[in-house]
N, C-alpha and C positions, 0 to 999 in steps of 0.2 A: 382479634384473629392473629394466629401465630404463623410465621413463615420460617422456612428452613434456614438454619444458620449459614449454610453454604452461600446463600444469596448475598451475604455481606462481603464475600470474597470477589464478587463479580463487579468489574468496572464498566466503563462505557466509553463512547466516543464523544468527547466534549465539543467536537466540531458541530455536532447536531444540536447541542445546547445553545451554542452561539448562533447557529442558523435560526433557531426558534426565537432568540432575542432580536435578531435582525428582522425577522418577519413581523414581530410584534411592533418594533419601531416603525417599520414601513407602514403597517396598518394604522399607525397614529399620524401618518403623513410625513414622517422623517425621510430625508433623502440619504440612503445608505449605499455605499459601494462596498460590496462584499468580496474579500479575498480569503474567505474562511473555509468554504466547502471544497472537498477534493473530487469534483465531478466535471467532466468535460462540458463546456457550454455549447457544444455542437449537438445537433439532432442525429439520431440513428440514421445512417444512410438509407436512401430510398429502396435500393434493391433488397436490403435486409428486412425492412418493414414489409415489403410486398411478399417476401417469402413467409413471414410470420402470418400475414393475413391469408395467404394461400393455404397454409397449413391448417388454419382454423376452418376455412371453407371446405377443405378436403377431410374434415372431421378428425384431425390428429389432436383430439381433445380428451383422450382417454388415458388410463394408466399406461406407463411405459416401464421398462426394466429399471430397477433401482440404481444401477450403475450407468444408465444412459442408453439411448438407442444406438444400435450398432453403427448406422451410418454416421452419426456424430463422433463416436469413438474412432472410426476410421478416418474421418476428416481431421481430427486432432492429430492422429499419427502423421498424416501428410503435412499438416501445419508445423509440427515439431521438426520434422526432417527438413522442411524448407527454411524455417526461421532460426532453428537452434542447432541444426547440423548433426543430429544423431537419430537413430531409429528406435521406435517403440512399437509395441503390439497393442491392439485394441483392448485386450484384457488388462492392460496396465493403465487404463484410463477410467476414471470415475467422474461422471458429470453431476454437478450439484447446483442448487439454486443460489448462485453467486459463489465467490471463491472462499468466503469465510468458513463454511462448513468443513473444508479440507483441513484447515488449521485446527479447528476444534476437535474433529474426529481423530486426526493424527496424534494429538496430545493425549486424548482419551485412550487410544490404543497402545501407545508406546511408553507412557510415563506413569509410574506408581507414586504413592504417597511418599514425599520427601526426596524424590529424585530431583536433580538440578537441571535447569534448562538455561542455556546461554541465549541471550537475545540482544539485538541492537538497541542502544539507548543514546539519544532520543530515537523513538521509533513509533510505528503504528501502535496505538495504545491497546489494541485488542490482544497483542502478544502477551503483555504483562497480565492483562485481565484473565485470559484463559489459563495461563500457567498457574496463577493463584487459585482459580476456580477448581482445577483438578487436583489441588493440594500438593503441587510440586513447589520447588523453591526457585523463584526467578533470580537469575544471576545476570545483571545488566552488563553489557560490553560497551564501554563508552565509544561513541563516534566523535572524533576529535576535529575541531575546526582547522587546526594546523595541518591535518592530513586530508583536507578537503572532505571532512566528515566520513572518513574511513576509520576502522578500528586499528589499534596497534596490535600487530600479529603476536608479538612477544607477550603483551598483556593478556590477550585472549588465551594463550597457552597456559599462563599462570592461573587462570580462572577455572581450568579443568581440574576436577577432583575425581576420586573413585566413585562419587555419587552422580557425576554428570552422565546424562543419558541422551541429550538432545541439544542441537544447536539450530537456532533460527537465523536465517540470512534474509536480507531484503536488498536487492540491487536491480535497477535504480531504486533509491530509497525515498520513503515517506517518513519524515517531513523534510529532509535536507536536500534531496535531489542528488545526493552523492552516489558514486558508482564504485563498486569494488573492482580492483584490478585482477589480472590473471594471477599474479603472485599472491594476492590476498586469498583468492579461491584455492590455489594450490596449497597454501599453508593450512587452511581449514580442512581441506581434503586429507592432508597428512595427519592432522589431529584426529579427525573422524575415524580414519582407518586404524590408527594406532590404538585408540581407546574404544573402538567398536561402538561408535555413536551414530544416531540418526541425524540427518540434516533436513530441515524444512526450508526450502528455497522459495521465497515469495517473489515471483517473477511477473506480477501483474503489470509492471511498467516496462517490461523488456522491449517492447516495440517503441518506447519513447526514450531511447538512448541516443544522444546527439552527436558525439564525437567519434566514438569507436564502436566496432561491432559488438553486439551483446554476446556474452559467454555464460553459459549455464554450468554450475558446478557438477551437474549430473553428467556432463560430457567428458569429465576428467576420468582418467583410469581408476577403476575400483569404486566409483561413486554412484553409478546408476542404481545399484541394488539398495543402497542405503539413503538415497535422496528421495524426498517427497516434494514435488514441484506444485506450487499453487499458481494457477493462471486463470484467465477468464476473458470475458468479452466486455466488461463494464468500461474500462478505460480506452482500450485500443479501438473499439467500435462504437463508443458512446452509447452503451447499452445498460447503463446502471439500473434502470427500472425493469429491465427484462429478467433480471436475476438468473443469469446462467454463467456458470464457471466450470472449471474442471481441475482435477488433480492427476498427476502422473506419478506412479509408484510401482514397486514390484507387485507381482500378481497376488501374493499372499496378503500384503497390506491392502491391496485393492479389494479383495474379498471381504475384509473386515470393514473397510469404509462403506462398501455397498450394504453390508449388514446394518450398519448404523443408519444409513439412508433409509433402509426399509423400516427401521424402528422409529425414525423421526419424521421424515418428509414423504415417505413412500417412493417418490420419484421427483425429478425436476419437471416442470410443466412441459408437456410433450411438444406443443406447437412452438415454444421458444427454442426447443432443441433444433427444430427444422430451420428456424431463422438463424441459429448459431452455425449450422452447416453452411448456409449461404455466406455468412460473414467470413468464415475461414477459407472457403473455396472460391468465393466470388471476387469481384473487382476490389483491389486493395487501394486504389487511388484516393478514395475519400479519407481513409485512415492516414495515408501518407501526406495528404494535403493538410490534415489536422495537425500532424506532428510538425510539419514545416512551419505552420502558423504558430504553434507553441514555441518553437525555437526562436522565432522573431520576437515574440512577446517576452521570452526569457531575457533576451538581450536588452529589450526596452526597460523591463522592470529592474534589472541589475544596475543598469546605468543610472536610472532614476533614484534608486535607493542609495547608491554610492555618492550621489550629489546632495544627500541630506546630511547636515552636520550631526555627527555622533552616531552615524549608521555605517556599518561595514558589511559588504555582501560578496561572498564568493560567487563565481559563475558555476551553477550546478550543471552536471553532465547528463542528467536524465530527469524523468517524471515531469510534473508541471508545478513545482514548488521552489521557492527560495526561502532561505533560512538565515536572515541577516542577524548580525550581532548588534544589539541595541543598548549595550551596557552604558556607553557614554551618553547616549540620548536620554536614558533614564536618569542619569546623574544630572544632566543639564536641566531637566525638567523638575528635579527634586522628587522623582518617583522611586519607590523602593525596589521595584522589580518589573519584569515584563508583563506580569498580570495586571499591574496598575496601568502600564502603558496600553495594553489591550483595551482596558476599560475607558481610558482617556481618549484613545483614537476613535472608539465607537461612538461615544456620547458627545465629544467635543469637535471631532473632525468628520464624523459620518463615514468612517472607514472601519470595516470589520476585519480583524486579523486574529491569529491564534497565538497565545503565549507558549513558550517552551514547555510549561507544566502540563499542557494538553497531550504531551507525548512521552509520558513516563516520569517516574521519580527522578530527582536530580542525582547525578552520579556523585560519588564521594569526592569532595574537594572541588566540585564544579561551582564556579563563581560568576561566570559570564551570563549575560541575559540575551535571549533570542526570541524572535517571533517567526511564525510561518505565514507566508503569503502564497495562496494559490493563484497562479496567473491564468487560470481557466476563466478568463473574462476578456471582453473586447479591448482592443488597443485604446479606444477612446476612454473607456472606464479606467483602464490601467493608468493612463496619462492623468486623468482627473484625480484618481485616488492618490497617486504619488504627489500631485500638487497639494492636495489637502494635507497629506502627511508632512510634507516639507514645511508648509505654513504652520501647522500645529506644533511640530517639534522644534522649529527654529524661532518661535515667537519670542 
């Protein structure tokens, strides 16, 4: 059987490959503490679950508009005004099954064969995957440890060419937990306006920023019309399995995204959209408590990692990830790279982490070794996982 050549350009999320290996080892009776998957370990709050159940009981189980039900679009407008400080209209909102379709559809709509797309690296691996899939040219913008995993503004400017069409941003970031500053965003805005570029702003962790208030690039002068915001319910409301997200964009772009929804998914599951309204408009205390707990875990895991010989870890300012430098630890153990350390920790220490290679190709000249840990796990498991890592690395 033959398959289309385009499938060779499509990548994946290796986090799910590691998760499968973890589950396989657990099935064999192995005791594994996993820091690999990027999913809140909290359950969906009760009031949201009840809204979903009520929607099913009220027979909201039929087709709905491809762009989403109007009450949810209106709820998103209220949510954006409340959390990001600018106004949008319902027709600028498209609801999708999870947030990923917005990224996929936006690139399909805006990028032609050979166009260049700047994206953060290391970064969420699906950026690079989809850019390649639509036959654009991925242009990685290095996130630098010495800048707390922000990009260098002057370096970004140099990477813009006459073929550049699109810039992808992610703040707070996966996998580093880094947060772009206002001056970073202003510099990107200047570049986007000067060169007439689209900006895709992945803001799924916007409610998980610990030190400073979140700032969306769409709120800057001249940026709302050229920015496509990705957001959703998976992280903030622990609704990963509900598959409900949304994009915010100008009305013309929204009409094209809705057309792609019609051609691909028809619509997002109607009853999940009613639960999503309750998430946005209902009590926020459960989400706020979850974020408070994540911040406490962040401090615990950073302190523990920095207590391991050969490991250095910055304090991330958002999301629920740490991205420690393990270069010296690899050298001390005689391991070639972070991939070998990932394998060693899984099979010898019973701890699952992800190597830097899970988050994009290495940048030119990049020599340091990194791993990502998700601290979406209990404090007890974090403490035990760190103990195992310290014992294995310092043996």
